[in-house]
Phi, psi and omega in degrees: 000127180277352183291135177255143183289334185289349177260009178260143171298154184300328186264028179241136178296135176293158183307317182298321179290320177298315181300311182300315181292316181296322177300310180296322180296316179294323176294320178295318179298317180295320181293325177291319178299323180292343178286342178053049179268167172296153186307314182297317179294318179298320179297320180294314180294317179296319179300320178294318179293322178297318178299317178298316181296320177301315179294316181299322181272001178056048177227165175254161178296326179292324176295316180298313181297316179298317180294316180298318177297323176300312182292331175297327178279353178232074188301331178296319179290320179296322178297319177296318180297310182290333173299317179290324178297312180298316178300316180295316179293322178295319178297314179299320180296317181292329177289333179282340182280000000 
């Protein structure tokens, strides 16, 4: 990641933390989808997993939302983050095969 932490506001998650959380969030979403539950049930299960992930990553939902909105306003940084997320998910997928 070419992103430097010193150009981020203090209350924004650094790119590495965003990448780690987004990878786990996408994996949680995929695992809930694989359960093939009705939409309402899936939403409840995903919400529980999301709450667990926030706690595991030691962040709050408001910190994540604020950080995500920051990166939306800085598309070059968001592109780097999602590039790393896709790479990480692709690597995990290839290791499972």
